[in-house]
C-alpha positions in Angstrom: 112.6 243.8 130.4 113.6 240.6 129.5 117.0 238.7 129.2 117.3 235.8 127.3 120.2 233.2 128.7 120.8 229.8 127.7 121.2 227.1 130.1 124.0 224.0 130.1 121.9 221.4 127.9 121.6 224.8 125.5 117.7 225.6 127.0 116.7 229.7 126.7 116.4 230.8 129.8 114.2 233.9 130.0 114.7 236.4 132.5 112.1 238.7 133.2 114.6 241.4 135.4 117.1 240.7 138.6 116.9 237.1 139.3 115.5 237.3 143.0 113.5 234.5 144.4 114.7 231.4 143.3 113.7 227.5 143.5 116.1 225.1 143.8 115.6 220.8 142.7 119.0 220.0 143.5 120.7 219.3 146.5 123.7 220.8 145.3 122.5 223.6 143.4 120.8 224.7 146.8 123.6 224.7 149.2 126.0 226.5 146.6 123.2 228.9 146.3 122.0 229.6 150.1 125.8 229.6 150.7 126.6 232.6 147.9 123.1 234.3 148.7 121.2 233.7 151.3 118.0 235.0 150.8 117.8 235.0 146.9 116.5 230.8 147.7 112.1 230.6 149.1 111.9 227.2 147.9 114.0 223.5 147.7 113.2 219.8 147.9 113.4 217.8 150.6 116.0 217.3 150.2 117.7 219.9 150.0 119.9 218.9 153.7 122.3 221.5 153.5 123.0 224.0 154.5 121.8 222.5 158.0 119.5 224.6 159.2 117.9 225.6 156.0 114.4 227.3 156.5 112.7 227.7 152.8 109.4 226.1 151.5 110.1 222.5 151.1 108.3 221.8 148.2 108.7 217.8 147.2 111.5 215.6 145.7 113.9 215.7 142.7 111.9 213.0 140.9 107.7 214.9 141.9 108.2 217.9 143.2 104.6 219.5 143.7 104.7 221.9 141.0 101.7 224.0 142.3 104.0 224.7 145.2 106.9 225.9 143.1 104.5 228.2 141.1 103.1 229.4 144.2 106.3 230.9 145.2 106.4 233.0 142.1 110.7 232.0 141.9 112.2 235.0 139.0 114.5 231.9 138.7 113.4 227.9 138.7 117.3 225.6 138.5 117.5 222.0 137.9 119.6 218.8 136.5 119.5 217.1 133.6 120.1 213.8 135.7 117.8 214.8 139.1 114.8 216.1 138.1 112.3 215.0 134.8 112.1 216.4 131.7 108.4 216.5 131.7 108.4 218.0 135.5 110.9 220.7 134.3 108.7 221.5 130.6 105.3 221.7 132.6 107.2 224.8 134.7 108.4 226.4 131.2 104.8 226.0 130.2 103.5 227.9 133.0 106.1 230.3 132.8 108.5 230.1 135.0 111.9 230.1 133.9 114.5 227.0 134.0 117.7 226.7 134.1 119.3 223.2 133.3 122.7 221.6 134.1 124.8 219.1 132.7 127.4 217.9 134.9 129.5 215.4 134.6 133.1 216.0 135.1 135.3 218.2 137.2 135.9 220.9 135.3 132.7 221.0 134.0 131.6 221.3 137.3 133.2 224.5 137.9 131.7 225.8 134.4 128.4 225.0 135.5 128.0 226.4 139.2 130.3 229.6 137.8 128.0 230.3 135.2 125.0 229.3 137.0 125.8 232.1 140.2 127.3 234.4 137.8 125.9 235.2 134.5 122.1 233.6 135.4 121.6 235.0 138.9 125.0 238.0 138.6 126.3 237.1 141.8 129.7 237.7 142.2 131.8 235.5 141.4 131.4 233.2 145.3 135.2 233.0 147.5 134.6 229.3 148.4 134.5 228.4 144.2 137.8 230.2 143.8 138.9 228.2 146.5 137.4 225.0 145.3 139.5 225.1 142.4 142.8 225.9 143.4 142.2 222.9 146.3 141.6 220.7 143.0 144.6 222.2 140.9 146.3 221.9 143.7 145.8 218.2 144.5 149.0 215.9 144.1 148.6 213.7 141.3 148.1 209.8 142.1 151.8 208.6 141.3 152.0 205.0 141.0 149.4 202.8 139.8 145.3 203.7 139.8 143.5 201.0 142.0 140.8 199.4 139.5 137.6 199.5 141.8 134.0 199.1 141.8 131.7 201.4 143.4 128.1 200.4 143.6 125.1 203.4 144.0 122.9 201.2 144.5 122.2 197.3 145.8 119.1 195.2 145.1 119.8 195.2 142.4 123.5 196.0 142.3 123.9 199.2 140.5 127.3 201.2 139.9 129.1 203.8 138.2 129.4 203.6 134.9 130.6 206.3 131.9 130.5 209.3 132.3 129.8 210.4 135.6 131.0 212.6 137.9 131.9 211.0 141.0 134.3 208.8 138.4 135.8 212.1 137.2 136.4 212.9 141.3 138.8 209.7 141.7 139.9 208.9 139.2 141.9 212.1 140.0 142.3 210.4 143.8 143.7 207.4 142.0 140.9 204.9 141.5 140.2 203.6 138.2 136.5 203.1 138.3 136.2 199.2 135.6 132.5 200.3 134.0 133.9 203.2 133.3 133.6 202.5 129.2 130.7 200.7 130.2 127.8 202.3 128.1 125.0 203.3 130.5 126.2 206.0 132.4 124.3 203.6 136.2 124.2 200.0 134.7 122.8 196.8 136.7 125.6 194.2 137.7 124.3 191.2 139.6 127.1 190.6 142.0 128.4 187.4 140.3 129.9 189.4 137.6 131.1 192.3 140.5 133.2 189.6 141.9 134.4 188.1 139.2 136.4 191.2 137.8 139.0 191.2 140.7 138.5 194.6 141.9 141.5 195.8 144.1 138.7 198.0 145.6 135.1 198.7 146.6 133.8 202.1 146.4 130.8 202.0 148.6 129.2 205.8 149.3 126.7 207.0 151.7 124.4 208.0 149.0 121.7 207.7 147.3 121.9 203.9 149.0 123.0 204.4 152.4 126.4 201.6 152.8 128.1 201.0 155.9 130.4 198.8 157.8 127.4 196.5 158.2 125.7 197.0 155.0 127.5 196.7 151.4 131.4 195.4 152.7 130.1 192.2 153.6 129.7 191.2 150.0 132.5 191.1 148.2 134.9 189.2 151.2 138.9 189.5 150.3 138.7 192.8 149.0 139.6 196.2 150.5 136.3 198.9 151.3 136.2 202.1 151.4 133.1 204.3 152.7 133.0 207.7 151.2 130.9 210.0 152.0 128.4 210.5 149.3 128.0 213.8 150.1 131.8 214.8 148.5 131.8 212.9 146.2 128.8 212.9 144.5 127.7 216.9 145.3 129.5 220.0 143.1 128.6 222.9 145.1 130.9 223.7 148.5 131.2 220.8 149.4 133.8 220.5 146.1 136.0 222.6 148.9 136.7 220.3 151.3 135.9 217.2 149.1 139.7 216.3 148.1 140.9 215.7 151.5 137.5 214.3 153.3 137.6 211.9 150.4 142.1 211.2 150.3 141.8 210.3 154.2 138.2 207.9 153.9 140.3 206.1 150.2 143.7 205.3 153.1 142.2 204.2 155.5 
């Protein structure tokens, strides 16, 4: 019997029975599944670093997965993300008869809805306690008082790239009292030359440690006289169990 669900992009996900074997192409989703249902996950990318000590087959990167290795694991479901994974790879898996569920996450509310749908409706799992607690942690976050701090948020250098419009990380920062200067830019991750970043006179530069690994010695020196906040990229950009601690972790890092 085939049950057809719909993923976040409206694509059908034709499951051929209960989901017992999952391959994840997204670090956030790898952690979400592994924490919720240990043993369900049989494959993940080389970049899937959490939970620590995860022992599953590795199938390459998010942008260059070994599709033959994925199929060899005989997954009931492959989980992916519209931003992190390439459409041609996902189309090739579907053409091979592998059910693929694609998430779209551009805000915190969308993340919670997407995770709930994937874990409960698609994977058939009980709603995880960590998800309930994460929703509560963000709902109970005090509303920032006073004007939001205007910030630029680089995610890469050589060339410099920053957060633009419609991003999950930008939504989290807004809830923590930080306004992304480029939140209305036409591009989601625009390349902006350093002189222009300085010319907008931000009150703060936010430097996460992924995808580019900004550190105290690599990043702040480019923004002299501007306070720099070094943030955990996992807590800023991952949507999964890390969301539970994210308000506290990011809040403390922004206050330093």
